[in-house]
N, C-alpha and C positions, 0 to 999 in steps of 0.2 A: 553454380555452373556445373558441378559434377552430376547433379540430378538431371540437368538438361542434356549433358553429354551422353548419358546412358540412353536417352531417347534419340538424340541427333547423331548417333554413330561417331562420336568423338570429333565433331567439327571445331570445337573450341580447344585451343591448345595454350591458353593463357590462364593464369590463376593469381588471385590475391592471397598472399600468405603473411603470417605474422612471424617476424624474425625473433631471434633470441633477445634482442634489445627492446622488443615490444612494439616496433614500428611495422606499419602495414606496407608491403611492397608488392608490386606487380611483377610476376615471373612470366617470361615469354618462352614458348617452346616447351611446355610441360610435357613429359612423356605420357603416352597413352596408358590408361589404367585397365586392369582386368575387371570383369563384372563384380567379383568379390570385393576388390578394392573400392570400386564405385559405391557399392552398397554401404560398406563400413564408413568410408569418408563422407558420404551423404548423411549418414546418421550423425556423425560428429558435427557436420555443418548445421544440421537442424538443432542439435543440442546447443551449439554456439548461438544460434539465432534466439532460441528460447532463453538462454542466459542473458542475452542482450536486453530482453524485456525487463529483467530484474536490475541490471546494472548499467544500462545505456551502452553507448559506443565503447566507452572505457571498459565497461563490464565485459563486453564481447571480446575485446582484445586481451584482457587479463585472464579470461576463462581459458584461452588457448594454452596458458601456462598452468591452469588449474589452481588459480589463487583466489583471492578474497570474494568476488561476487557470488560464486557458487556457495560458499560458506555463509555469506550474509543472507542470501535468499533462503537457505535452509533454516537458519536461525530465526528469520522473521516469520516463516511459516510455523515453526514450532511455537514461537511467542504468540502468534495469532491464535493458534489452537488452544493454547493455555488460557488466554484471555476469554475466548469463546466458551470454554468449559467453566471458567469462573463466573461468567455472566449467566450461563445456564443454571449453575448451582444457586446463584443469588436470586434467579427468577423462578425457582421451583415453588416457593411459598408466595402466593399472591398477596399483594399489599394494596388492595383497592382504597382509593381516597387517602393515600398516605404519601408523604414526601420520600425522596430517595435517601438511602443510608449513605454514609460517608464512603463505604466500600463500593456501593453501587455507582455513585458518581465517578469514583476513580476508574472503575472498569469502563464506563461509557467514554470517558476522556481518553483513556489509554487505547481503546479500540479505534477511536477517531484518529488519534495521533499515528497509530500503526498503519492505518489505511491510507493516510495522507503523507507518507514518507517523512515522518518525524515532526510534522506541523499539525497543530490543532486548528481545524478549519470549520467555520460556521456552516451548518447544513443548508441554510437558506441563501445567504448572500455570498458565500464562498470566500469570505475574508479570513485571513489568518488571525486567530484570537490570541490574546495575551492572558497569562495566569491571573486569576482573581486575587485582589488584595483585600486585606481587612479594611472595612469601612472606617473612615475617620471623619470627625465633625469638620464641616467646612471644605472637605475635599470631594470634588466631583469625580466619580469613577470613570474609567476609560470606557468608551462605547464598544471597544473590541474585547472587553473582558469575557473570559470563558465562563459560560453558564450551562448547566445541564438542565434540560427542559423535558417535560412530559410530552410525548407525541399525542397520546389521548389525554386530555386535560384531567388533572387530579380531581378537580371539582365535579367532573362528569363520571367519576368512578375509575379513572385511569390508574393503573398500578404504579407503585413506586419502585419498580424493579428495572434492571438494566435493559431488558428487552423492550421497554416502553420509554427509553431515554434517547435523547439526541443532544448534540452540542450546538448551541447557538451563541452568537455574540450578544452582549447585553442589549444593544440597540434592537436587534431582531426579536429578542425575547420580550422586550417592553412593547414593541409594536404588535406582537402576537397577543399579548395580554390585553391590550387595548381593543383589539378586534373582537375578543370574546364577550366584552361587556355590552 
């Protein structure tokens, strides 16, 4: 509203504000702001909207007090950069026609989890996957089991590095394997 008010010559005199108790309240008859106040307050409003993208409505409300969502967003960006750097380091040495290393699989899964708000999601069918279990005789594995798959097939010279990896559920990975044959 503040941004609009600077263009509309202060036609709007109502505002939504977050109180000290964290509740959103409509304030009527808000005093007119100077141009400097409008610029500063509009910048804060835009920052709040940006923070809402990271923490939802609750995030936008808590950011008004400078709490958790801003810190959480910063930490997840740092963690993402760290994982990207690790993936790049593991991808430096090409591994054509080779399987993934244990570290490579972990990076692919961790990046997927971070990109999907803490859930590991299959790249093809978008179902939430479950951690893989050690196979046991007579026990059929879950179709939603997390598997790391080569984007470019290993048999066709695909590298066993994280930059050629994706998370698929067991079902999608089996279907993909059957299509290759």
